[in-house]
PDB file of N, CA, C and O in Angstrom:
ATOM      1  N   MET A   1     -50.088  77.389-172.078  1.00  0.00           N
ATOM      2  CA  MET A   1     -50.944  77.304-170.553  1.00  0.00           C
ATOM      3  C   MET A   1     -52.228  78.098-169.628  1.00  0.00           C
ATOM      4  O   MET A   1     -52.599  78.163-168.456  1.00  0.00           O
ATOM      5  N   ALA A   2     -52.442  78.391-170.360  1.00  0.00           N
ATOM      6  CA  ALA A   2     -53.736  79.314-169.668  1.00  0.00           C
ATOM      7  C   ALA A   2     -54.867  78.416-170.004  1.00  0.00           C
ATOM      8  O   ALA A   2     -55.813  78.687-169.264  1.00  0.00           O
ATOM      9  N   ASP A   3     -55.231  77.165-171.074  1.00  0.00           N
ATOM     10  CA  ASP A   3     -55.400  76.301-171.457  1.00  0.00           C
ATOM     11  C   ASP A   3     -55.930  75.255-170.467  1.00  0.00           C
ATOM     12  O   ASP A   3     -57.101  74.888-170.370  1.00  0.00           O
ATOM     13  N   ASP A   4     -54.839  74.819-169.721  1.00  0.00           N
ATOM     14  CA  ASP A   4     -54.574  74.536-169.102  1.00  0.00           C
ATOM     15  C   ASP A   4     -54.781  74.260-167.219  1.00  0.00           C
ATOM     16  O   ASP A   4     -54.466  73.282-166.542  1.00  0.00           O
ATOM     17  N   ASP A   5     -55.342  75.390-166.874  1.00  0.00           N
ATOM     18  CA  ASP A   5     -55.469  76.109-165.723  1.00  0.00           C
ATOM     19  C   ASP A   5     -56.688  75.565-165.552  1.00  0.00           C
ATOM     20  O   ASP A   5     -57.522  75.538-166.457  1.00  0.00           O
ATOM     21  N   TYR A   6     -56.852  75.171-164.579  1.00  0.00           N
ATOM     22  CA  TYR A   6     -57.970  73.648-164.041  1.00  0.00           C
ATOM     23  C   TYR A   6     -58.660  74.968-162.837  1.00  0.00           C
ATOM     24  O   TYR A   6     -59.808  74.840-162.411  1.00  0.00           O
ATOM     25  N   MET A   7     -57.750  76.202-162.407  1.00  0.00           N
ATOM     26  CA  MET A   7     -58.300  76.275-161.455  1.00  0.00           C
ATOM     27  C   MET A   7     -59.224  78.122-161.702  1.00  0.00           C
ATOM     28  O   MET A   7     -59.741  78.840-160.846  1.00  0.00           O
ATOM     29  N   SER A   8     -59.091  78.321-163.133  1.00  0.00           N
ATOM     30  CA  SER A   8     -59.814  79.061-163.808  1.00  0.00           C
ATOM     31  C   SER A   8     -60.866  78.949-164.391  1.00  0.00           C
ATOM     32  O   SER A   8     -61.040  77.844-164.905  1.00  0.00           O
ATOM     33  N   ASP A   9     -62.261  80.240-164.610  1.00  0.00           N
ATOM     34  CA  ASP A   9     -63.323  79.685-165.320  1.00  0.00           C
ATOM     35  C   ASP A   9     -63.235  79.236-166.104  1.00  0.00           C
ATOM     36  O   ASP A   9     -63.789  78.165-166.350  1.00  0.00           O
ATOM     37  N   ALA A  10     -62.051  80.227-167.311  1.00  0.00           N
ATOM     38  CA  ALA A  10     -62.306  79.017-168.471  1.00  0.00           C
ATOM     39  C   ALA A  10     -62.400  78.041-168.707  1.00  0.00           C
ATOM     40  O   ALA A  10     -63.119  77.572-169.589  1.00  0.00           O
ATOM     41  N   PHE A  11     -61.650  77.436-167.932  1.00  0.00           N
ATOM     42  CA  PHE A  11     -61.679  75.690-168.420  1.00  0.00           C
ATOM     43  C   PHE A  11     -63.369  75.236-167.675  1.00  0.00           C
ATOM     44  O   PHE A  11     -63.994  74.437-168.371  1.00  0.00           O
ATOM     45  N   LEU A  12     -64.272  75.820-166.005  1.00  0.00           N
ATOM     46  CA  LEU A  12     -65.948  75.493-165.919  1.00  0.00           C
ATOM     47  C   LEU A  12     -66.427  75.723-167.190  1.00  0.00           C
ATOM     48  O   LEU A  12     -67.151  74.783-167.515  1.00  0.00           O
ATOM     49  N   ALA A  13     -66.282  77.118-168.626  1.00  0.00           N
ATOM     50  CA  ALA A  13     -66.748  77.324-169.254  1.00  0.00           C
ATOM     51  C   ALA A  13     -66.883  76.750-170.396  1.00  0.00           C
ATOM     52  O   ALA A  13     -67.615  77.247-171.252  1.00  0.00           O
ATOM     53  N   LYS A  14     -66.003  75.273-170.668  1.00  0.00           N
ATOM     54  CA  LYS A  14     -65.573  74.647-171.640  1.00  0.00           C
ATOM     55  C   LYS A  14     -67.230  73.917-171.746  1.00  0.00           C
ATOM     56  O   LYS A  14     -67.818  73.337-170.833  1.00  0.00           O
ATOM     57  N   THR A  15     -67.630  74.116-172.878  1.00  0.00           N
ATOM     58  CA  THR A  15     -68.618  71.989-172.761  1.00  0.00           C
ATOM     59  C   THR A  15     -68.234  71.292-173.534  1.00  0.00           C
ATOM     60  O   THR A  15     -67.475  71.649-174.435  1.00  0.00           O
ATOM     61  N   VAL A  16     -68.676  70.084-173.372  1.00  0.00           N
ATOM     62  CA  VAL A  16     -68.330  68.552-173.626  1.00  0.00           C
ATOM     63  C   VAL A  16     -69.227  67.846-173.980  1.00  0.00           C
ATOM     64  O   VAL A  16     -69.763  67.035-173.224  1.00  0.00           O
ATOM     65  N   ARG A  17     -69.589  68.042-175.320  1.00  0.00           N
ATOM     66  CA  ARG A  17     -70.396  67.148-175.618  1.00  0.00           C
ATOM     67  C   ARG A  17     -70.133  65.498-175.972  1.00  0.00           C
ATOM     68  O   ARG A  17     -69.168  65.182-176.669  1.00  0.00           O
ATOM     69  N   PRO A  18     -70.732  64.845-175.628  1.00  0.00           N
ATOM     70  CA  PRO A  18     -70.684  62.704-175.307  1.00  0.00           C
ATOM     71  C   PRO A  18     -70.038  62.806-177.329  1.00  0.00           C
ATOM     72  O   PRO A  18     -70.087  63.553-178.306  1.00  0.00           O
ATOM     73  N   GLY A  19     -69.548  61.595-176.932  1.00  0.00           N
ATOM     74  CA  GLY A  19     -68.849  61.493-178.592  1.00  0.00           C
ATOM     75  C   GLY A  19     -70.860  61.131-179.675  1.00  0.00           C
ATOM     76  O   GLY A  19     -71.892  61.534-179.139  1.00  0.00           O
ATOM     77  N   LEU A  20     -70.902  60.458-180.930  1.00  0.00           N
ATOM     78  CA  LEU A  20     -71.542  60.115-181.123  1.00  0.00           C
ATOM     79  C   LEU A  20     -71.755  58.078-180.898  1.00  0.00           C
ATOM     80  O   LEU A  20     -70.798  57.367-180.592  1.00  0.00           O
ATOM     81  N   VAL A  21     -72.444  57.814-181.015  1.00  0.00           N
ATOM     82  CA  VAL A  21     -71.693  55.869-180.410  1.00  0.00           C
ATOM     83  C   VAL A  21     -71.856  55.262-182.565  1.00  0.00           C
ATOM     84  O   VAL A  21     -72.576  55.651-183.485  1.00  0.00           O
ATOM     85  N   PHE A  22     -71.050  54.486-182.482  1.00  0.00           N
ATOM     86  CA  PHE A  22     -71.230  54.700-184.586  1.00  0.00           C
ATOM     87  C   PHE A  22     -71.213  53.488-184.576  1.00  0.00           C
ATOM     88  O   PHE A  22     -72.044  52.953-185.311  1.00  0.00           O
ATOM     89  N   SER A  23     -70.241  52.533-183.724  1.00  0.00           N
ATOM     90  CA  SER A  23     -70.164  51.162-183.554  1.00  0.00           C
ATOM     91  C   SER A  23     -72.073  50.552-183.038  1.00  0.00           C
ATOM     92  O   SER A  23     -72.889  51.194-182.376  1.00  0.00           O
ATOM     93  N   ARG A  24     -72.197  49.496-183.501  1.00  0.00           N
ATOM     94  CA  ARG A  24     -73.422  48.152-183.516  1.00  0.00           C
ATOM     95  C   ARG A  24     -72.449  47.545-182.161  1.00  0.00           C
ATOM     96  O   ARG A  24     -73.235  46.909-181.458  1.00  0.00           O
ATOM     97  N   ILE A  25     -71.874  47.528-181.906  1.00  0.00           N
ATOM     98  CA  ILE A  25     -71.513  46.704-180.426  1.00  0.00           C
ATOM     99  C   ILE A  25     -72.234  47.858-179.156  1.00  0.00           C
ATOM    100  O   ILE A  25     -73.206  47.745-178.410  1.00  0.00           O
ATOM    101  N   THR A  26     -71.252  48.918-179.361  1.00  0.00           N
ATOM    102  CA  THR A  26     -71.388  50.224-178.556  1.00  0.00           C
ATOM    103  C   THR A  26     -73.421  50.503-178.856  1.00  0.00           C
ATOM    104  O   THR A  26     -74.193  49.854-178.150  1.00  0.00           O
ATOM    105  N   ALA A  27     -73.843  51.243-179.660  1.00  0.00           N
ATOM    106  CA  ALA A  27     -75.644  50.993-179.982  1.00  0.00           C
ATOM    107  C   ALA A  27     -76.321  50.348-178.845  1.00  0.00           C
ATOM    108  O   ALA A  27     -77.137  50.807-178.045  1.00  0.00           O
ATOM    109  N   ARG A  28     -75.704  48.975-178.977  1.00  0.00           N
ATOM    110  CA  ARG A  28     -76.749  48.106-178.025  1.00  0.00           C
ATOM    111  C   ARG A  28     -76.714  47.765-177.016  1.00  0.00           C
ATOM    112  O   ARG A  28     -77.646  47.284-176.371  1.00  0.00           O
ATOM    113  N   LYS A  29     -75.195  48.018-176.544  1.00  0.00           N
ATOM    114  CA  LYS A  29     -74.447  47.884-175.485  1.00  0.00           C
ATOM    115  C   LYS A  29     -75.742  49.459-174.080  1.00  0.00           C
ATOM    116  O   LYS A  29     -76.153  49.191-172.951  1.00  0.00           O
ATOM    117  N   TYR A  30     -75.923  50.633-174.734  1.00  0.00           N
ATOM    118  CA  TYR A  30     -76.506  52.029-174.907  1.00  0.00           C
ATOM    119  C   TYR A  30     -77.563  51.894-174.750  1.00  0.00           C
ATOM    120  O   TYR A  30     -78.307  52.434-173.931  1.00  0.00           O
ATOM    121  N   ASP A  31     -77.783  51.085-175.588  1.00  0.00           N
ATOM    122  CA  ASP A  31     -79.569  50.541-175.500  1.00  0.00           C
ATOM    123  C   ASP A  31     -79.654  49.619-174.564  1.00  0.00           C
ATOM    124  O   ASP A  31     -80.146  50.153-173.571  1.00  0.00           O
ATOM    125  N   MET A  32     -79.416  48.462-174.364  1.00  0.00           N
ATOM    126  CA  MET A  32     -79.494  48.264-173.244  1.00  0.00           C
ATOM    127  C   MET A  32     -80.111  48.485-171.966  1.00  0.00           C
ATOM    128  O   MET A  32     -81.160  48.243-171.369  1.00  0.00           O
ATOM    129  N   GLN A  33     -78.790  49.158-171.778  1.00  0.00           N
ATOM    130  CA  GLN A  33     -78.817  50.289-170.183  1.00  0.00           C
ATOM    131  C   GLN A  33     -79.853  51.054-170.404  1.00  0.00           C
ATOM    132  O   GLN A  33     -80.641  51.306-169.493  1.00  0.00           O
ATOM    133  N   ARG A  34     -79.955  51.376-171.229  1.00  0.00           N
ATOM    134  CA  ARG A  34     -81.196  52.432-170.846  1.00  0.00           C
ATOM    135  C   ARG A  34     -82.206  52.178-171.052  1.00  0.00           C
ATOM    136  O   ARG A  34     -83.147  52.934-170.814  1.00  0.00           O
ATOM    137  N   LYS A  35     -82.358  50.530-171.778  1.00  0.00           N
ATOM    138  CA  LYS A  35     -83.944  49.453-171.178  1.00  0.00           C
ATOM    139  C   LYS A  35     -83.555  49.497-169.877  1.00  0.00           C
ATOM    140  O   LYS A  35     -84.090  50.387-169.215  1.00  0.00           O
ATOM    141  N   LYS A  36     -82.583  48.619-169.181  1.00  0.00           N
ATOM    142  CA  LYS A  36     -82.334  48.153-167.701  1.00  0.00           C
ATOM    143  C   LYS A  36     -82.669  49.100-166.823  1.00  0.00           C
ATOM    144  O   LYS A  36     -83.237  48.744-165.791  1.00  0.00           O
ATOM    145  N   ILE A  37     -82.322  50.824-167.106  1.00  0.00           N
ATOM    146  CA  ILE A  37     -82.640  51.364-165.836  1.00  0.00           C
ATOM    147  C   ILE A  37     -84.159  51.778-165.920  1.00  0.00           C
ATOM    148  O   ILE A  37     -84.915  51.973-164.968  1.00  0.00           O
ATOM    149  N   GLU A  38     -84.508  51.889-167.576  1.00  0.00           N
ATOM    150  CA  GLU A  38     -86.303  52.141-168.014  1.00  0.00           C
ATOM    151  C   GLU A  38     -87.148  51.517-166.953  1.00  0.00           C
ATOM    152  O   GLU A  38     -88.012  52.032-166.243  1.00  0.00           O
ATOM    153  N   SER A  39     -86.588  49.976-167.019  1.00  0.00           N
ATOM    154  CA  SER A  39     -87.200  48.579-166.387  1.00  0.00           C
ATOM    155  C   SER A  39     -87.208  49.101-165.115  1.00  0.00           C
ATOM    156  O   SER A  39     -88.247  49.280-164.479  1.00  0.00           O
ATOM    157  N   ASP A  40     -85.810  49.423-164.602  1.00  0.00           N
ATOM    158  CA  ASP A  40     -86.041  49.603-162.582  1.00  0.00           C
ATOM    159  C   ASP A  40     -86.834  50.741-161.921  1.00  0.00           C
ATOM    160  O   ASP A  40     -87.785  50.675-161.142  1.00  0.00           O
ATOM    161  N   THR A  41     -86.276  51.663-162.369  1.00  0.00           N
ATOM    162  CA  THR A  41     -87.781  53.064-163.203  1.00  0.00           C
ATOM    163  C   THR A  41     -89.286  52.587-161.966  1.00  0.00           C
ATOM    164  O   THR A  41     -89.801  52.911-160.896  1.00  0.00           O
ATOM    165  N   GLU A  42     -89.431  51.357-163.413  1.00  0.00           N
ATOM    166  CA  GLU A  42     -90.783  50.480-163.597  1.00  0.00           C
ATOM    167  C   GLU A  42     -91.370  50.017-162.021  1.00  0.00           C
ATOM    168  O   GLU A  42     -92.197  50.416-161.201  1.00  0.00           O
ATOM    169  N   THR A  43     -90.278  48.804-162.192  1.00  0.00           N
ATOM    170  CA  THR A  43     -89.943  48.362-160.927  1.00  0.00           C
ATOM    171  C   THR A  43     -90.547  48.503-159.532  1.00  0.00           C
ATOM    172  O   THR A  43     -91.281  47.917-158.736  1.00  0.00           O
ATOM    173  N   ARG A  44     -89.577  49.993-159.739  1.00  0.00           N
ATOM    174  CA  ARG A  44     -89.279  50.770-158.201  1.00  0.00           C
ATOM    175  C   ARG A  44     -91.532  51.343-157.964  1.00  0.00           C
ATOM    176  O   ARG A  44     -92.355  51.133-157.073  1.00  0.00           O
ATOM    177  N   LYS A  45     -91.571  51.891-158.992  1.00  0.00           N
ATOM    178  CA  LYS A  45     -92.712  52.314-158.820  1.00  0.00           C
ATOM    179  C   LYS A  45     -94.416  51.116-158.530  1.00  0.00           C
ATOM    180  O   LYS A  45     -95.504  51.434-158.050  1.00  0.00           O
ATOM    181  N   SER A  46     -94.159  50.404-158.816  1.00  0.00           N
ATOM    182  CA  SER A  46     -94.654  49.145-158.890  1.00  0.00           C
ATOM    183  C   SER A  46     -95.494  48.536-157.520  1.00  0.00           C
ATOM    184  O   SER A  46     -94.643  48.284-156.666  1.00  0.00           O
ATOM    185  N   PRO A  47     -96.476  48.305-157.161  1.00  0.00           N
ATOM    186  CA  PRO A  47     -95.935  48.018-155.503  1.00  0.00           C
ATOM    187  C   PRO A  47     -95.800  46.481-155.580  1.00  0.00           C
ATOM    188  O   PRO A  47     -96.267  45.762-156.463  1.00  0.00           O
ATOM    189  N   SER A  48     -94.954  46.035-154.314  1.00  0.00           N
ATOM    190  CA  SER A  48     -94.002  44.846-154.272  1.00  0.00           C
ATOM    191  C   SER A  48     -94.381  43.848-154.573  1.00  0.00           C
ATOM    192  O   SER A  48     -95.226  43.869-155.468  1.00  0.00           O
ATOM    193  N   LEU A  49     -94.122  42.971-154.211  1.00  0.00           N
ATOM    194  CA  LEU A  49     -94.594  41.469-154.250  1.00  0.00           C
ATOM    195  C   LEU A  49     -95.555  40.633-153.347  1.00  0.00           C
ATOM    196  O   LEU A  49     -96.319  39.680-153.497  1.00  0.00           O
ATOM    197  N   ARG A  50     -95.044  41.660-152.081  1.00  0.00           N
ATOM    198  CA  ARG A  50     -95.249  41.107-151.319  1.00  0.00           C
ATOM    199  C   ARG A  50     -97.261  41.958-150.633  1.00  0.00           C
ATOM    200  O   ARG A  50     -98.328  41.565-150.161  1.00  0.00           O
ATOM    201  N   ALA A  51     -96.695  43.018-150.993  1.00  0.00           N
ATOM    202  CA  ALA A  51     -98.302  43.959-150.984  1.00  0.00           C
ATOM    203  C   ALA A  51     -99.587  43.710-151.861  1.00  0.00           C
ATOM    204  O   ALA A  51    -100.770  44.040-151.781  1.00  0.00           O
ATOM    205  N   LYS A  52     -98.586  42.760-152.991  1.00  0.00           N
ATOM    206  CA  LYS A  52     -99.343  42.884-154.218  1.00  0.00           C
ATOM    207  C   LYS A  52    -100.513  40.986-153.312  1.00  0.00           C
ATOM    208  O   LYS A  52    -101.724  40.893-153.516  1.00  0.00           O
ATOM    209  N   GLU A  53    -100.011  40.269-152.767  1.00  0.00           N
ATOM    210  CA  GLU A  53    -100.423  39.451-151.969  1.00  0.00           C
ATOM    211  C   GLU A  53    -100.804  39.147-150.988  1.00  0.00           C
ATOM    212  O   GLU A  53    -101.058  37.991-150.652  1.00  0.00           O
ATOM    213  N   GLU A  54    -100.941  40.310-150.207  1.00  0.00           N
ATOM    214  CA  GLU A  54    -101.519  40.932-149.536  1.00  0.00           C
ATOM    215  C   GLU A  54    -102.640  40.987-149.589  1.00  0.00           C
ATOM    216  O   GLU A  54    -103.390  40.157-149.076  1.00  0.00           O
ATOM    217  N   GLU A  55    -103.228  42.641-150.646  1.00  0.00           N
ATOM    218  CA  GLU A  55    -103.875  42.849-151.272  1.00  0.00           C
ATOM    219  C   GLU A  55    -105.359  41.899-151.820  1.00  0.00           C
ATOM    220  O   GLU A  55    -106.506  42.305-151.639  1.00  0.00           O
ATOM    221  N   ARG A  56    -104.875  40.108-152.757  1.00  0.00           N
ATOM    222  CA  ARG A  56    -105.404  39.700-152.880  1.00  0.00           C
ATOM    223  C   ARG A  56    -105.381  38.456-151.674  1.00  0.00           C
ATOM    224  O   ARG A  56    -106.001  37.442-151.998  1.00  0.00           O
ATOM    225  N   ARG A  57    -105.012  38.450-150.914  1.00  0.00           N
ATOM    226  CA  ARG A  57    -105.150  37.843-149.528  1.00  0.00           C
ATOM    227  C   ARG A  57    -106.184  38.181-148.826  1.00  0.00           C
ATOM    228  O   ARG A  57    -107.003  37.405-148.333  1.00  0.00           O
ATOM    229  N   ASN A  58    -106.174  39.573-148.748  1.00  0.00           N
ATOM    230  CA  ASN A  58    -107.718  40.123-148.120  1.00  0.00           C
ATOM    231  C   ASN A  58    -108.292  40.582-149.021  1.00  0.00           C
ATOM    232  O   ASN A  58    -109.038  41.417-148.510  1.00  0.00           O
ATOM    233  N   GLU A  59    -108.482  40.584-150.386  1.00  0.00           N
ATOM    234  CA  GLU A  59    -109.520  40.191-150.964  1.00  0.00           C
ATOM    235  C   GLU A  59    -110.358  39.235-150.781  1.00  0.00           C
ATOM    236  O   GLU A  59    -111.583  39.297-150.886  1.00  0.00           O
ATOM    237  N   GLY A  60    -109.614  38.204-150.464  1.00  0.00           N
ATOM    238  CA  GLY A  60    -109.844  36.518-150.798  1.00  0.00           C
ATOM    239  C   GLY A  60    -110.972  36.393-148.923  1.00  0.00           C
ATOM    240  O   GLY A  60    -111.808  35.747-148.291  1.00  0.00           O
ATOM    241  N   LEU A  61    -110.416  37.129-148.923  1.00  0.00           N
ATOM    242  CA  LEU A  61    -110.936  36.313-147.267  1.00  0.00           C
ATOM    243  C   LEU A  61    -112.644  37.312-147.163  1.00  0.00           C
ATOM    244  O   LEU A  61    -113.676  37.096-146.528  1.00  0.00           O
ATOM    245  N   SER A  62    -112.274  38.295-148.020  1.00  0.00           N
ATOM    246  CA  SER A  62    -113.786  39.468-147.329  1.00  0.00           C
ATOM    247  C   SER A  62    -114.938  38.959-148.289  1.00  0.00           C
ATOM    248  O   SER A  62    -115.929  39.638-148.557  1.00  0.00           O
ATOM    249  N   THR A  63    -114.779  38.119-148.611  1.00  0.00           N
ATOM    250  CA  THR A  63    -115.494  37.272-149.629  1.00  0.00           C
ATOM    251  C   THR A  63    -116.133  36.107-149.720  1.00  0.00           C
ATOM    252  O   THR A  63    -115.385  35.241-150.174  1.00  0.00           O
ATOM    253  N   GLU A  64    -117.165  35.741-149.486  1.00  0.00           N
ATOM    254  CA  GLU A  64    -117.922  34.667-149.260  1.00  0.00           C
ATOM    255  C   GLU A  64    -117.839  33.394-150.217  1.00  0.00           C
ATOM    256  O   GLU A  64    -117.706  33.538-151.432  1.00  0.00           O
ATOM    257  N   ILE A  65    -117.923  32.147-149.614  1.00  0.00           N
ATOM    258  CA  ILE A  65    -117.117  31.301-150.469  1.00  0.00           C
ATOM    259  C   ILE A  65    -119.227  30.844-151.047  1.00  0.00           C
ATOM    260  O   ILE A  65    -120.204  30.438-150.419  1.00  0.00           O
ATOM    261  N   GLY A  66    -118.982  31.210-152.433  1.00  0.00           N
ATOM    262  CA  GLY A  66    -120.429  30.707-152.836  1.00  0.00           C
ATOM    263  C   GLY A  66    -121.485  29.189-152.578  1.00  0.00           C
ATOM    264  O   GLY A  66    -121.216  28.091-152.091  1.00  0.00           O
ATOM    265  N   GLU A  67    -122.753  29.770-153.163  1.00  0.00           N
ATOM    266  CA  GLU A  67    -123.361  27.924-153.190  1.00  0.00           C
ATOM    267  C   GLU A  67    -122.528  26.633-154.054  1.00  0.00           C
ATOM    268  O   GLU A  67    -122.242  25.486-153.712  1.00  0.00           O
ATOM    269  N   GLY A  68    -122.214  27.682-155.779  1.00  0.00           N
ATOM    270  CA  GLY A  68    -121.971  27.244-156.582  1.00  0.00           C
ATOM    271  C   GLY A  68    -120.485  25.991-156.480  1.00  0.00           C
ATOM    272  O   GLY A  68    -120.351  24.985-157.177  1.00  0.00           O
ATOM    273  N   ASN A  69    -119.394  26.577-155.217  1.00  0.00           N
ATOM    274  CA  ASN A  69    -118.465  26.433-155.140  1.00  0.00           C
ATOM    275  C   ASN A  69    -118.115  24.743-154.781  1.00  0.00           C
ATOM    276  O   ASN A  69    -119.057  24.218-154.185  1.00  0.00           O
ATOM    277  N   LYS A  70    -116.926  23.801-155.039  1.00  0.00           N
ATOM    278  CA  LYS A  70    -117.401  22.506-155.072  1.00  0.00           C
ATOM    279  C   LYS A  70    -117.248  22.315-153.218  1.00  0.00           C
ATOM    280  O   LYS A  70    -118.075  22.011-152.358  1.00  0.00           O
ATOM    281  N   GLY A  71    -115.891  22.633-153.165  1.00  0.00           N
ATOM    282  CA  GLY A  71    -115.485  22.048-151.257  1.00  0.00           C
ATOM    283  C   GLY A  71    -116.939  22.535-150.389  1.00  0.00           C
ATOM    284  O   GLY A  71    -117.287  21.653-149.604  1.00  0.00           O
ATOM    285  N   PHE A  72    -118.332  24.427-150.381  1.00  0.00           N
ATOM    286  CA  PHE A  72    -119.509  24.181-150.222  1.00  0.00           C
ATOM    287  C   PHE A  72    -119.658  22.853-149.697  1.00  0.00           C
ATOM    288  O   PHE A  72    -119.338  22.162-148.729  1.00  0.00           O
ATOM    289  N   ALA A  73    -120.507  22.800-151.149  1.00  0.00           N
ATOM    290  CA  ALA A  73    -120.835  21.579-151.281  1.00  0.00           C
ATOM    291  C   ALA A  73    -120.800  20.688-150.565  1.00  0.00           C
ATOM    292  O   ALA A  73    -121.602  20.535-149.644  1.00  0.00           O
ATOM    293  N   LEU A  74    -119.735  19.805-150.873  1.00  0.00           N
ATOM    294  CA  LEU A  74    -119.451  19.085-149.407  1.00  0.00           C
ATOM    295  C   LEU A  74    -119.472  19.113-147.977  1.00  0.00           C
ATOM    296  O   LEU A  74    -119.857  18.269-147.167  1.00  0.00           O
ATOM    297  N   LEU A  75    -118.941  20.345-147.818  1.00  0.00           N
ATOM    298  CA  LEU A  75    -119.227  21.402-146.733  1.00  0.00           C
ATOM    299  C   LEU A  75    -120.833  20.837-145.617  1.00  0.00           C
ATOM    300  O   LEU A  75    -121.217  20.708-144.455  1.00  0.00           O
ATOM    301  N   LYS A  76    -121.225  20.689-146.969  1.00  0.00           N
ATOM    302  CA  LYS A  76    -123.093  21.732-146.886  1.00  0.00           C
ATOM    303  C   LYS A  76    -123.761  19.750-145.987  1.00  0.00           C
ATOM    304  O   LYS A  76    -124.525  19.440-145.073  1.00  0.00           O
ATOM    305  N   LYS A  77    -122.435  18.605-147.475  1.00  0.00           N
ATOM    306  CA  LYS A  77    -123.378  17.189-147.316  1.00  0.00           C
ATOM    307  C   LYS A  77    -122.760  16.511-146.490  1.00  0.00           C
ATOM    308  O   LYS A  77    -122.693  15.289-146.626  1.00  0.00           O
ATOM    309  N   MET A  78    -122.073  17.268-145.275  1.00  0.00           N
ATOM    310  CA  MET A  78    -121.264  16.564-144.524  1.00  0.00           C
ATOM    311  C   MET A  78    -122.177  17.561-143.046  1.00  0.00           C
ATOM    312  O   MET A  78    -121.703  17.607-141.911  1.00  0.00           O
ATOM    313  N   GLY A  79    -122.838  17.904-143.251  1.00  0.00           N
ATOM    314  CA  GLY A  79    -123.299  18.276-142.202  1.00  0.00           C
ATOM    315  C   GLY A  79    -123.072  20.163-141.946  1.00  0.00           C
ATOM    316  O   GLY A  79    -123.468  20.824-140.985  1.00  0.00           O
ATOM    317  N   TYR A  80    -122.522  20.509-142.827  1.00  0.00           N
ATOM    318  CA  TYR A  80    -122.020  22.509-141.781  1.00  0.00           C
ATOM    319  C   TYR A  80    -123.490  22.430-142.039  1.00  0.00           C
ATOM    320  O   TYR A  80    -124.365  21.741-142.563  1.00  0.00           O
ATOM    321  N   LEU A  81    -123.178  23.937-141.124  1.00  0.00           N
ATOM    322  CA  LEU A  81    -124.192  25.190-141.026  1.00  0.00           C
ATOM    323  C   LEU A  81    -124.402  26.448-140.443  1.00  0.00           C
ATOM    324  O   LEU A  81    -124.456  26.646-139.229  1.00  0.00           O
ATOM    325  N   GLU A  82    -124.561  27.599-141.634  1.00  0.00           N
ATOM    326  CA  GLU A  82    -123.322  28.639-141.627  1.00  0.00           C
ATOM    327  C   GLU A  82    -123.413  28.289-140.292  1.00  0.00           C
ATOM    328  O   GLU A  82    -123.692  27.289-139.632  1.00  0.00           O
ATOM    329  N   GLY A  83    -122.907  30.081-140.010  1.00  0.00           N
ATOM    330  CA  GLY A  83    -122.381  30.265-138.186  1.00  0.00           C
ATOM    331  C   GLY A  83    -121.871  29.310-137.445  1.00  0.00           C
ATOM    332  O   GLY A  83    -121.733  29.654-136.271  1.00  0.00           O
ATOM    333  N   CYS A  84    -121.442  27.922-137.761  1.00  0.00           N
ATOM    334  CA  CYS A  84    -120.976  27.031-137.032  1.00  0.00           C
ATOM    335  C   CYS A  84    -119.243  27.117-137.035  1.00  0.00           C
ATOM    336  O   CYS A  84    -118.353  27.630-137.714  1.00  0.00           O
ATOM    337  N   GLY A  85    -119.357  26.453-136.081  1.00  0.00           N
ATOM    338  CA  GLY A  85    -117.427  25.896-137.234  1.00  0.00           C
ATOM    339  C   GLY A  85    -117.730  24.571-136.500  1.00  0.00           C
ATOM    340  O   GLY A  85    -118.527  24.040-135.727  1.00  0.00           O
ATOM    341  N   LEU A  86    -116.212  24.292-137.467  1.00  0.00           N
ATOM    342  CA  LEU A  86    -116.406  23.049-137.626  1.00  0.00           C
ATOM    343  C   LEU A  86    -115.603  22.313-137.137  1.00  0.00           C
ATOM    344  O   LEU A  86    -114.516  22.550-137.663  1.00  0.00           O
ATOM    345  N   GLY A  87    -115.477  21.027-135.931  1.00  0.00           N
ATOM    346  CA  GLY A  87    -114.403  20.264-135.542  1.00  0.00           C
ATOM    347  C   GLY A  87    -115.321  19.961-134.610  1.00  0.00           C
ATOM    348  O   GLY A  87    -116.541  19.974-134.771  1.00  0.00           O
ATOM    349  N   ARG A  88    -114.422  19.546-133.127  1.00  0.00           N
ATOM    350  CA  ARG A  88    -114.939  19.048-131.549  1.00  0.00           C
ATOM    351  C   ARG A  88    -116.286  19.841-131.113  1.00  0.00           C
ATOM    352  O   ARG A  88    -117.385  19.485-130.688  1.00  0.00           O
ATOM    353  N   ASP A  89    -115.365  21.732-131.578  1.00  0.00           N
ATOM    354  CA  ASP A  89    -116.442  21.895-129.784  1.00  0.00           C
ATOM    355  C   ASP A  89    -116.623  22.977-130.536  1.00  0.00           C
ATOM    356  O   ASP A  89    -116.237  24.127-130.325  1.00  0.00           O
ATOM    357  N   ASP A  90    -117.597  22.284-131.955  1.00  0.00           N
ATOM    358  CA  ASP A  90    -118.402  23.864-132.648  1.00  0.00           C
ATOM    359  C   ASP A  90    -119.929  23.875-131.749  1.00  0.00           C
ATOM    360  O   ASP A  90    -120.746  24.777-131.931  1.00  0.00           O
TER     361      ASP A  90
END
């Protein structure tokens, strides 16, 4: 009866080792769970999709369109001048 006493220090001192995985199915489930946990932690560490989009947007807006761009060439042919706006109130 002394072994079943949950209030004594003897119960807390027992070390319980987890069992070994013997079947392939259990081992595969364990590996899948471990990989999922690892991928979740990697996902949390990387910046969010919204942050990546905002960074790329700011990068694109900060660079000027080059002379080799087809759209820029078309604008120049239509009379666009740098520093001026487009439209009715340019």
